C-alpha positions, 0 to 999 in steps of 0.5 A, spaced: 125 276 657 132 277 661 130 277 667 126 269 667 134 268 665 137 272 671 132 268 675 133 261 672 140 260 671 144 265 676 142 260 681 143 253 676 150 256 676 151 256 683 149 250 684 153 247 679 159 251 683 158 247 688 156 239 685 165 242 682 167 244 687 164 242 693 166 245 700 163 251 702 160 253 695 154 247 697 152 252 702 152 258 697 147 254 693 143 253 698 143 260 700 142 261 693 136 257 692 132 260 699 135 266 703 137 270 696 130 268 693 125 270 699 130 277 700 129 279 692 121 277 692 121 281 700 125 288 698 125 288 690 121 290 686 120 288 678 114 289 674 114 283 669 108 284 665 105 279 660 108 279 654 107 275 647 113 271 647 113 263 646 120 263 651 121 256 647 129 257 647 129 259 655 125 253 657 129 248 653 136 251 655 133 250 662 132 242 660 140 242 657 141 245 664 136 240 669 140 234 665 147 237 667 146 239 674 143 232 676 149 228 672 153 233 676 149 232 682 149 225 682 157 225 681 158 229 687 153 227 692 156 220 690 163 223 693 166 225 687 168 233 690 170 234 698 163 234 701 162 234 709 155 231 711 152 237 712 155 240 706 152 234 703 146 236 706 146 242 704 147 241 696 143 234 697 137 241 699 139 246 694 140 241 688 132 239 690 130 245 690 132 246 684 129 241 680 123 241 684 122 248 683 125 250 677 125 244 673 119 242 674 116 247 672 119 247 666 118 241 664 110 243 666 112 248 660 114 243 656 108 238 657 103 244 655 107 247 648 105 246 642 110 241 638 112 233 639 119 235 641 118 240 646 112 236 649 117 230 650 123 233 652 118 236 658 116 228 659 124 226 659 125 231 664 119 228 670 122 221 667 128 223 670 125 225 676 121 219 677 114 222 677 114 220 668 106 218 670 105 226 673 105 228 665 098 223 664 096 225 671 097 233 670 094 233 662 088 228 663 086 229 669 088 235 673 086 241 668 080 237 666 077 236 674 081 241 677 077 243 683 073 237 684 073 229 688 075 226 681 082 231 681 087 227 687 091 233 686 087 239 689 088 239 696 081 239 701 080 244 706 083 241 712 087 236 709 094 237 711 099 236 706 102 230 710 095 226 709 095 230 701 102 227 699 101 219 698 094 221 697 095 225 690 102 221 688 098 214 689 090 217 686 095 220 681 098 214 678 092 211 678 088 217 674 093 218 669 094 210 667 086 210 667 085 216 663 090 213 658 086 206 658 080 211 657 084 214 651 087 208 648 080 204 648 077 211 644 082 209 638 087 214 641 094 215 643 101 212 640 103 204 640 107 205 646 104 206 653 106 211 656 107 208 661 111 203 658 116 210 658 115 212 665 117 206 668 122 204 663 126 210 663 125 211 671 128 204 671 135 208 666 135 212 669 136 210 676 142 204 671 145 211 670 146 213 676 149 207 678 153 208 673 155 214 675 157 213 682 154 206 685 150 205 690 151 211 693 149 214 687 143 210 686 141 213 692 143 220 692 138 220 685 132 217 690 133 222 695 133 229 690 127 225 685 123 225 693 125 232 694 123 234 687 117 231 688 114 233 694 116 241 691 111 239 686 106 237 691 107 242 695 106 246 689 099 243 687 097 242 695 098 251 696 095 253 688 088 249 690 088 248 697 081 247 699 077 250 693 072 247 689 067 248 682 061 250 682 056 245 681 050 245 676 043 243 679 045 236 675 051 235 680 056 236 673 062 242 675 062 248 671 068 249 667 074 252 670 075 259 673 079 264 676 076 262 683 079 255 682 086 257 684 090 261 689 096 265 685 103 269 688 104 276 686 112 276 688 116 277 681 123 274 683 121 266 684 115 267 680 120 269 674 123 263 677 118 258 676 116 260 670 110 264 672 107 258 675 104 262 681 099 266 676 095 259 676 088 261 675 090 264 669 094 258 667 088 254 668 083 258 665 089 258 658 092 253 659 097 253 652 098 260 653 107 260 654 108 262 661 110 270 658 104 270 658 101 269 664 097 275 667 095 277 674 090 282 672 084 278 673 077 281 679 076 277 685 083 274 683 084 269 690 092 271 691 096 268 697 100 272 703 106 270 701 110 267 695 109 260 693 117 258 696 114 260 702 107 257 702 110 251 701 114 253 707 108 254 711 104 247 709 109 244 713 107 245 719 099 244 719 096 247 725 100 254 722 097 252 714 090 252 716 090 259 721 093 262 715 089 258 710 082 256 712 079 264 713 082 266 707 077 260 704 071 262 708 072 268 706 073 267 698 067 261 698 063 266 702 062 260 706 059 256 701 060 249 703 059 247 695 064 252 693 069 247 699 074 242 697 073 239 704 077 233 707 070 228 709 064 232 705 063 236 712 063 243 713 069 246 716 069 247 724 072 255 721 065 255 717 060 254 723 058 260 723 058 261 715 051 261 713 050 256 707 050 258 699 046 257 694 046 251 689 053 254 687 051 255 680 055 262 678 055 263 671 056 270 671 064 268 672 069 268 666 071 260 665 076 257 661 075 250 657 078 246 662 080 240 657 084 244 652 090 242 656 088 234 655 086 235 648 093 239 647 096 232 649 093 228 644 095 234 639 103 235 640 104 226 643 107 225 650 
């Protein structure tokens, strides 16, 4: 557990110092979230074997750090500390990277937790980043329908991140709302609609930013939230790009398997992101705490670089497709039934590949795709 503490909280300490002192510390904070992470991934090796620990204390501590940094960051970017124009950009980028890569993954861990108060804490983190609807969309849409056309957060083969971003944001907002409506029609859910919490909490956060820094505080919050949301959507884009669940003969998808998520092995960024890059195992076992996630299943789809590096690669669609489309083709053996394509057509890179059979492959290990939604109903949002 010590490595997870170091990987999540040491960058936070540098970012906090930048928020308090300004000046050159802004560049140090940005370096801590980018150059240092990449260097440790590239030049060091640490084994993080799965452990039967809850990780609850660290998850809650990171959430507390998130709210502290959000306050300090809005305050600093509103003019409370000396920052030149480029130093402000550097600090905003460092804060946005922390919120996007650490706060988001911590909130993700919490909303999957057993226990109403941890779920609520994770929800509060997402709400503070003006992204509360992600809770409903993730638990009630993404997990049950990942790798199918019903999940707006599963990226299609050939779809650039710039096309995916608005489709996923708008689609997840709508799909989450519809899932909550269906739950209430069945007599489930609480007395207060979650979207009232999401929208009301977002308005309260904006009001708090105005109290901290006036119009500059609101602008700072909007910039930080947009960057954090973009990082989360980048993670979804990278982790599910082009992969699709096989279909039964009646057209319904088989349960989720390890084959519907991309994974990354580098240790430091993985620890910093609370093992979110061990994504296949998370989808197989949504309630499993981050220290217990595994990366040892056979034929696991693996990314060539760490998650942050792949996110950067996705900013260049031509380069992204050059790297990832052949990997999707190799993984699916050219079977169009196993691809999420942007138009339903076969990708040009698969033009010489043979078609598979019906996409039915009952021998692969599979998990319960609906477990996460059940967990949400048990813990409450």
